[in-house]
MARDRENLO-617187 format. One line per 4 residues: their letters; for each residue x, y, z of C-alpha. Coordinates in steps of 0.001 Angstrom, whole numbers, plus 500000, padded with zeros to 6 digits. Example, Ala and Ser with C-alpha at 12.3 -4.5 7.8 and 13.67 -1.06 7.14 Angstrom:
// MARDRENLO-617187
AS) 512300 495500 507800  513670 498940 507140
This chain:
// MARDRENLO-617187
MSIL) 418182 873900 096301  417926 877173 098860  416341 880548 097614  415126 883386 100421
ITGG) 412694 885374 098710  411274 888979 100005  408311 890534 099937  406939 886162 098713
SKGL) 403367 885543 100081  402116 887560 097209  402238 888414 092695  406085 887970 092341
GRAV) 407502 886868 094936  404685 884208 095474  405531 883243 091371  409151 882727 092122
ALRF) 408561 881135 094823  406461 878356 093269  408490 878268 090356  411802 877449 092826
AAHG) 409047 874768 094640  408848 873342 091917  412272 872133 091768  411896 871002 095062
AEVF) 413802 873881 096558  413836 875195 100447  411814 878001 099963  412365 880987 102710
INYS) 408392 882917 102346  409409 886637 103632  406457 888043 104632  405703 891818 106591
SDTA) 402330 891345 108073  400085 889089 105899  400591 885674 107308  396979 884173 106164
AAEQ) 398537 884620 102742  402388 884012 103188  400881 880312 104677  398174 880355 102069
TASE) 401555 880863 099681  403383 878024 101588  400713 875751 101038  400783 875592 097017
VADA) 404683 875926 097695  404396 872427 099604  402093 871176 097079  404257 872198 094212
GGIP) 407577 869985 096106  409334 872619 097660  410003 872815 101675  408507 875943 102691
YLVQ) 409204 877638 105853  407907 880737 106691  409903 884408 107191  408255 887175 109307
ADLG) 410734 889640 109155  409529 893911 108543  412748 895452 105651  411825 899199 106207
TIEG) 414351 898446 109412  418111 897256 110087  417150 894965 112775  413723 893389 109960
AHAA) 417065 892151 107684  418677 890912 110016  416236 888459 111333  415411 887753 107929
VDAV) 418160 885456 107268  419040 885040 110400  415368 882417 110316  417286 880983 107154
TSVT) 420666 880934 109495  418038 879227 112008  417646 875972 109277  420407 875429 106966
DRLD) 423808 876362 106528  423387 877455 102836  421784 879488 100838  421883 879444 097099
QVVH) 419494 882355 095453  418052 885619 098078  415589 887051 095279  414097 890061 096654
CAVN) 410808 891336 095865  409721 893192 098856  407573 896607 097775  406305 899106 100641
PSVR) 404348 900898 098402  402274 902682 101816  403859 905566 100907  402727 907670 098134
GPVL) 401491 911406 097198  403734 914256 095447  407347 914391 097543  406600 917786 099141
EIDP) 403806 916397 100506  405166 912806 101896  406128 912710 105694  409520 912339 105693
AAFM) 410091 909391 107933  407418 907197 106196  409919 907792 103170  413126 906758 104875
AAMQ) 411910 903761 105865  410266 903228 101984  413325 903288 101321  414827 901110 103302
CNGS) 412465 898085 102610  412052 899183 098570  416435 899827 098208  418532 899739 100802
SLIP) 417586 897287 102378  419724 895113 099602  422847 895809 102523  422247 894599 105695
LVQC) 420731 891017 103303  423867 890498 101013  426280 891116 104147  424233 888616 105820
ALPL) 423335 886229 103617  427340 885862 102994  428295 883260 105393  425831 881570 103525
MTRG) 425872 881874 100035  428849 880045 097469  430376 880163 094322  427539 880109 092095
SSVT) 424754 881344 094273  422984 884786 092903  421622 888458 094486  418121 889252 092059
FVTS) 416668 892346 093089  413152 893733 091569  412969 896642 090324  410976 899434 088117
RGAE) 410097 901478 085491  409267 904546 088174  413229 903803 088607  413257 905982 085228
VVVP) 411041 907950 084139  408663 909947 087553  405884 907751 087737  402883 910733 089542
GYAA) 403138 910060 093482  405479 906443 092840  408489 908260 094396  409383 905816 097265
VGVP) 409195 903426 095288  410744 904391 092519  413554 906491 094117  414942 903351 095983
KAAA) 414963 900746 093275  416691 903729 091399  419672 903471 093959  418713 900041 094656
EVLM) 420108 899655 090628  423377 900979 091233  424068 899871 094813  423429 896055 092334
KYLA) 425968 896926 090241  428810 898148 093044  427664 894358 094891  427837 892818 091019
VELA) 431825 894055 091614  432591 892578 095329  431054 889457 094752  432649 889059 091580
PLGI) 435310 887105 093137  433153 884928 095225  431229 883279 091941  428022 885103 093299
RANT) 426362 886818 090787  424686 890537 091272  421912 891112 088393  418710 892974 088749
VSAA) 414959 892473 086779  412710 895007 085331  408956 895041 085333  407011 896722 083230
TLDT) 403165 896859 084687  401998 893810 086497  398974 892951 087973  399491 892895 091673
SALR) 398543 893974 094656  401595 895853 094757  399846 898228 092184  396746 897778 093745
AVLS) 397864 899322 096558  398836 902230 095314  395987 902249 092462  392271 902340 093546
DEEA) 391140 898906 091268  389541 901391 088645  392887 903011 087790  395298 899691 088223
EARL) 392347 898246 085325  393375 901400 083746  397030 900902 083931  397325 897108 082998
TRAA) 395011 897945 079897  397302 900840 078783  400183 899338 079076  398957 896707 076409
ELNP) 397875 898851 074114  400947 900875 074425  403071 897451 074566  404970 897022 071293
SGRR) 404127 893411 071442  400488 893666 071386  399873 892914 074852  400780 893169 079027
VELA) 403484 891409 080104  402866 888560 082496  403681 887167 086318  405548 884135 084533
EVVD) 407469 885503 081655  409335 887528 084743  410065 885167 087128  411188 883354 083796
AIEF) 413899 886020 083434  414724 885104 087422  415131 881647 086671  417691 882242 084389
LCSD) 419806 885483 086299  419778 882288 089214  421181 879352 086717  424324 878443 086197
RAVM) 423761 879487 082238  423735 883566 083936  427461 882885 084948  428772 884836 083046
IQGQ) 426398 887949 084012  427274 890593 086463  425503 893673 087495  423131 894100 084778
RLSV) 419488 895083 084178  417573 892686 082156  413687 894434 080945  411238 892467 081189
DGGF) 408507 894181 078990  407807 893213 075604  409440 896266 074613  407483 898785 076535
YLR) 410479 900860 078519  411346 901754 074496  408675 904288 072999
């Protein structure tokens, strides 16, 4: 099995990489700039039984998205899974104050990069392959300062439905996983440590299940959607939130 994970060196992407490493997969770990974190994740993937490949590419550009898949093509002629976890959380603030150029780059990384990624990956994908996009609550409701993440994720959720219809005749699935607030580097890039801890505590308090969602629980959902057990699940949005989104 081979899997390309965008944003695979940290947070949820790293957790996905380690899970698939346990199955002995070829794990293509895409990252943008933090080489130390990527190398650490690659080492952990190898220790877990996977075969790691580092793929440095900026998904904030179309060329970067192409480069990510080109790196996979240089190693293998088959790609079973694409899991899009990459996010650019650095553009934040009110919409009326955001730099338009920075916002458009964030739109590309956080959502529309799906188009060049899937187009380039398609020759490597076969019947049974799947594409999974990770989204968040900011795609549904207004979260202050989160527009550069929430807006592209909302667009990408719709895009995944269109992709599902086009990929289904080829036996390739496209689905979305929406996670409740997780303790990741992306969250702490948007918020101060104090704000992040407060957000995580509040999420746990408001969750009907009585606690916050853990990374491994979101990975469980992604792993399921990538498996043969999900063969007839197409264009769906699976929320892993303990009921938090119901309120």
